[in-house]
C-alpha positions in Angstrom: -5.3 8.3 29.5 -7.7 5.4 28.8 -7.6 3.5 25.5 -11.0 5.0 24.5 -9.3 8.5 24.4 -6.3 7.3 22.4 -5.8 6.4 18.7 -6.0 2.6 18.4 -2.9 1.0 17.0 -3.9 -2.4 15.8 -1.0 -4.8 15.5 -3.0 -8.0 16.0 -2.9 -9.1 12.3 -2.9 -8.0 8.7 -6.4 -9.3 8.5 -7.7 -6.1 10.2 -7.2 -4.0 7.1 -10.1 -2.2 5.5 -10.8 -2.0 1.8 -9.5 1.1 0.1 -11.6 3.6 -1.7 -10.5 2.1 -5.0 -11.6 -1.3 -3.9 -15.0 0.0 -2.7 -15.5 1.7 -6.0 -14.6 -1.4 -7.9 -17.0 -3.4 -5.8 -19.8 -1.0 -6.5 -19.2 -1.0 -10.2 -18.5 -4.8 -10.6 -20.0 -6.7 -13.5 -21.6 -9.8 -11.9 -23.3 -13.1 -12.7 -24.1 -16.4 -11.0 -20.7 -17.9 -10.2 -22.1 -21.4 -9.5 -23.0 -21.4 -13.2 -19.6 -20.0 -13.9 -21.2 -16.8 -15.3 -19.6 -14.1 -13.2 -17.1 -12.2 -15.4 -15.3 -10.5 -12.6 -14.6 -13.7 -10.8 -13.3 -15.2 -14.1 -10.9 -12.2 -14.4 -9.7 -12.7 -10.8 -9.2 -16.5 -11.3 -7.4 -16.0 -14.6 -5.1 -13.3 -13.1 -4.3 -15.5 -10.1 -3.5 -18.5 -12.3 -1.2 -16.3 -14.4 0.7 -14.8 -11.4 1.2 -18.2 -9.7 2.0 -20.0 -13.0 -0.8 -22.6 -12.7 -3.4 -23.9 -15.1 -6.4 -22.5 -13.3 -7.6 -20.9 -10.0 -10.7 -20.8 -8.0 -12.2 -18.1 -5.7 -13.0 -19.0 -2.0 -14.5 -17.1 0.8 -11.6 -17.9 3.1 -8.1 -19.4 3.2 -9.2 -22.1 5.6 -11.9 -23.3 3.2 -9.5 -23.2 0.3 -6.9 -25.3 2.3 -9.5 -27.8 3.4 -10.9 -28.1 -0.2 -7.4 -28.8 -1.4 -7.0 -31.6 1.1 -10.4 -32.9 0.3 -9.6 -32.9 -3.4 -6.1 -34.5 -3.1 -7.1 -37.3 -0.7 -9.5 -40.1 0.1 -10.8 -40.8 3.7 -8.5 -43.1 5.6 -5.3 -41.8 4.0 -2.5 -39.8 5.7 -1.3 -36.2 5.3 2.3 -35.1 6.2 2.6 -31.6 7.5 4.5 -29.5 10.1 3.5 -29.7 13.7 3.1 -25.9 13.8 1.5 -25.5 10.4 -1.7 -23.5 10.1 -3.6 -26.4 8.5 -2.8 -28.6 11.5 -2.8 -26.0 14.3 -5.6 -23.5 13.4 -8.2 -25.1 11.2 -10.4 -26.8 13.8 -9.4 -30.4 13.0 -10.7 -30.1 9.5 -8.3 -32.7 8.2 -10.1 -35.4 10.3 -13.6 -33.9 10.3 -13.9 -32.9 6.7 -11.6 -35.1 4.8 -11.4 -38.1 7.1 -7.6 -38.2 6.9 -4.9 -38.8 9.5 -2.3 -36.1 10.2 1.4 -37.2 10.5 3.2 -34.1 11.9 6.9 -33.4 11.6 9.1 -30.9 13.4 10.0 -27.8 11.4 13.3 -26.0 11.0 13.3 -22.6 9.3 9.5 -22.9 8.7 9.7 -26.3 6.9 10.1 -30.0 7.7 13.5 -31.5 6.7 13.4 -33.4 3.4 14.9 -36.5 5.0 12.1 -36.4 7.7 9.5 -36.3 4.9 11.1 -39.2 3.2 11.1 -41.2 6.4 7.5 -40.3 7.1 6.1 -41.6 3.7 4.4 -44.9 4.5 5.6 -48.2 3.0 3.2 -50.5 1.3 1.9 -52.5 4.2 -1.5 -53.9 5.2 -1.3 -52.1 8.5 -0.5 -48.6 7.2 -2.6 -45.8 5.7 -1.4 -44.5 2.3 0.5 -41.3 2.3 -1.6 -39.1 0.1 -0.4 -35.5 0.5 2.4 -33.2 1.8 1.4 -29.7 3.0 3.9 -26.9 3.3 3.4 -23.2 4.4 5.0 -20.0 3.2 5.3 -17.5 4.9 5.1 -19.6 8.0 2.7 -18.0 10.6 4.0 -19.7 13.8 7.6 -19.3 12.7 7.2 -15.6 12.9 6.3 -14.8 9.3 9.4 -16.5 8.0 9.7 -16.6 4.2 10.8 -20.1 3.2 13.2 -20.0 0.3 12.7 -21.7 -3.0 15.5 -24.3 -2.5 13.9 -25.6 0.7 10.4 -25.8 -0.9 11.8 -27.5 -4.0 13.8 -30.0 -1.9 10.7 -31.0 -0.1 8.6 -31.2 -3.2 11.2 -33.5 -4.9 11.1 -35.9 -2.0 7.3 -36.0 -2.2 7.2 -36.4 -6.0 9.7 -39.3 -5.8 7.2 -41.1 -3.7 4.2 -40.1 -5.8 2.9 -37.7 -3.2 1.4 -34.4 -4.4 2.2 -31.1 -2.5 -0.2 -28.4 -1.4 1.2 -25.1 -0.3 -0.6 -22.9 2.2 0.6 -19.7 0.7 -1.7 -17.3 2.6 1.1 -14.7 2.5 3.0 -16.1 -0.5 3.3 -12.6 -2.0 5.1 -11.4 1.2 7.4 -14.3 0.8 8.1 -13.6 -2.8 8.9 -9.9 -2.1 11.1 -10.8 0.9 13.1 -13.4 -1.2 13.1 -11.1 -4.3 11.7 -13.9 -6.5 8.6 -14.0 -8.8 5.7 -15.9 -7.1 5.4 -18.4 -10.0 9.0 -19.4 -9.6 8.6 -19.8 -5.8 5.7 -22.1 -6.1 6.6 -23.8 -9.4 7.1 -27.3 -7.8 3.9 -27.3 -5.8 0.8 -29.1 -7.2 -1.6 -26.6 -5.6 -1.3 -23.3 -3.9 -3.6 -21.2 -1.7 -3.1 -17.4 -1.4 -5.2 -14.9 0.7 -6.5 -11.6 -0.6 -7.8 -10.5 2.8 -4.6 -10.3 4.7 -1.9 -7.7 3.8 -3.4 -7.3 0.3 -6.3 -5.6 2.0 -9.4 -7.1 0.3 -12.4 -7.5 2.6 -13.0 -11.2 1.8 -11.4 -13.9 -0.2 -8.7 -16.4 -0.9 -7.6 -18.3 -4.1 -6.7 -21.9 -4.8 -4.6 -22.5 -7.8 -3.4 -25.7 -9.6 -3.9 -27.7 -12.8 -7.1 -27.2 -14.7 -8.1 -30.8 -13.8 -7.4 -30.3 -10.1 -9.4 -27.0 -10.0 -12.4 -28.6 -11.7 -12.4 -31.3 -9.0 -11.8 -28.6 -6.3 -14.9 -26.7 -7.6 -17.0 -29.7 -6.4 -15.2 -29.8 -3.1 -15.9 -26.1 -2.6 -19.6 -26.7 -3.3 -19.6 -29.5 -0.7 -18.1 -27.1 1.9 -20.7 -24.4 1.2 -18.5 -22.2 -0.9 -20.6 -22.1 -4.0 -21.5 -18.4 -4.2 -23.7 -16.4 -6.6 -23.0 -12.8 -7.6 -19.6 -12.9 -6.0 -18.1 -10.4 -8.4 -18.7 -7.7 -5.9 -16.1 -9.4 -3.7 -13.8 -10.5 -6.5 -13.5 -6.9 -7.8 -11.7 -5.9 -4.6 -9.5 -9.0 -5.0 -8.5 -7.8 -8.4 -7.4 -4.4 -7.1 -5.5 -6.2 -4.2 -3.6 -8.4 -6.6 -2.7 -5.6 -8.9 -1.3 -3.7 -5.9 0.5 -6.6 -4.3 4.0 -5.1 -4.4 3.0 -2.5 -1.9 3.4 -5.3 0.7 7.1 -4.2 0.9 5.9 -1.1 2.8 4.6 -3.4 5.5 8.0 -5.1 5.7 9.6 -1.7 6.2 7.2 -0.8 9.0 8.1 -4.2 10.6 11.7 -3.3 10.5 11.0 0.0 12.2 8.9 -1.8 14.8 11.7 -4.3 15.4 14.3 -1.5 15.9 12.0 0.2 18.5 11.7 -3.1 20.4 15.4 -3.8 20.2 16.2 -0.3 21.6 13.7 -0.6 24.5 15.6 0.1 27.8 13.6 -2.4 29.8 15.8 -5.5 30.5 12.8 -7.8 30.4 11.9 -6.9 26.8 13.9 -8.3 23.9 13.3 -8.5 20.1 12.5 -12.0 18.9 12.3 -12.8 15.2 11.4 -10.2 12.6 10.5 -11.5 9.2 8.3 -10.0 6.4 5.5 -8.1 8.3 5.8 -10.1 11.6 7.7 -9.0 14.7 8.0 -11.1 17.8 8.4 -9.3 21.2 9.9 -11.4 24.0 8.8 -10.4 27.5 10.5 -12.2 30.4 8.9 -10.3 33.3 7.4 -12.3 36.1 3.9 -11.2 35.1 4.1 -13.0 31.7 3.3 -11.9 28.2 -0.5 -11.9 28.9 0.1 -9.1 31.5 2.0 -7.0 29.0 -0.6 -7.6 26.2 -3.3 -6.3 28.6 -1.3 -3.2 29.6 -0.8 -2.4 25.9 -4.5 -2.8 25.2 -5.2 -0.4 28.1 -3.1 2.1 26.2 -4.8 1.5 22.8 -2.3 -1.0 21.4 -3.8 -4.3 20.2 -1.6 -7.4 19.9 -1.7 -11.2 20.2 0.0 -13.3 22.9 1.5 -16.5 21.3 2.7 -18.0 24.6 3.9 -17.1 28.1 6.8 -15.0 26.9 5.9 -14.0 23.4 3.7 -11.3 21.8 3.1 -11.3 18.1 2.9 -7.9 16.3 1.9 -7.7 12.6 2.2 -4.6 10.3 -0.2 -3.8 7.5 -1.4 -1.2 5.1 -3.6 0.7 7.7 -0.6 1.5 9.9 1.7 4.5 9.6 5.3 5.1 10.6 4.0 7.7 13.2 1.9 5.0 14.8 4.9 2.7 15.0 6.8 5.4 16.8 3.8 6.0 19.1 3.8 2.3 19.9 7.3 2.7 21.2 6.3 5.5 23.5 3.3 3.6 24.9 5.5 0.5 25.4 8.1 2.5 27.4 5.3 4.2 29.4 4.4 0.7 30.7 7.9 -0.6 31.4 
């Protein structure tokens, strides 16, 4: 049976979710105003709620997580300075060289273990005062960590890195696109998890299910400066309450993310029980599952065969396929994934 005659099972990302009927209703009924003039009441509610949840002084709405991350870097740094971050971090790996192109800063990348650079490596990477060196201006961390398989980095590791940075007068920005997944996995309140970070980005449009939007939180002074950075990047929007309304619903329902984690556990169990010798379960964390395929054809071949059977996924490298669960999937679809996988192998 061709893919067009089968139900599509989309495991590419939790960004593929569609807004719920409650979100659509909230969007249709949203009270709006011009947000560049800071007159949109729905945006103000969303920003206030985000700041409260993350324990920061203020927050700011952005169209995307990448824009929010880049605005944070732009606000924290001056051209010619240096940013320390993981070699596999989203800001370094997936944001189109924005550090160099938008902020004019140099990236100093470090290896990561358990989704985070080692504190001693961070300390060693901070530049001494020297006429030849750029100034170390910022440390960027990530939680959950995308390329580490959705790993939730625990509070102690985040705090240890922050303390090293602070001891060297270096602020810390956290790419917390999926910070609520991390908090639920670690059974900790989000504000406790990010307490030591100077700024935090979180996405509304991934597992939370809003159609658009990310938030940047930090001190009131930082957010006021970031508002100007956002404007520079083209993120000054007008009657944006129609989008913020969906974000409000998403934040209020954030604990439902645990259901995505349960589906990921089901998916991992199916892969682990696959009878094919060339299929193994890689990491499973939060709503991410890594499938390792060691067949001669490579993971790209398996991804294509899955797509022919209506299963959408992402190849990370020659032996690894990434599968991500989300609110638009059901347990029955996860079971059906197993049937289709076995039909190939």
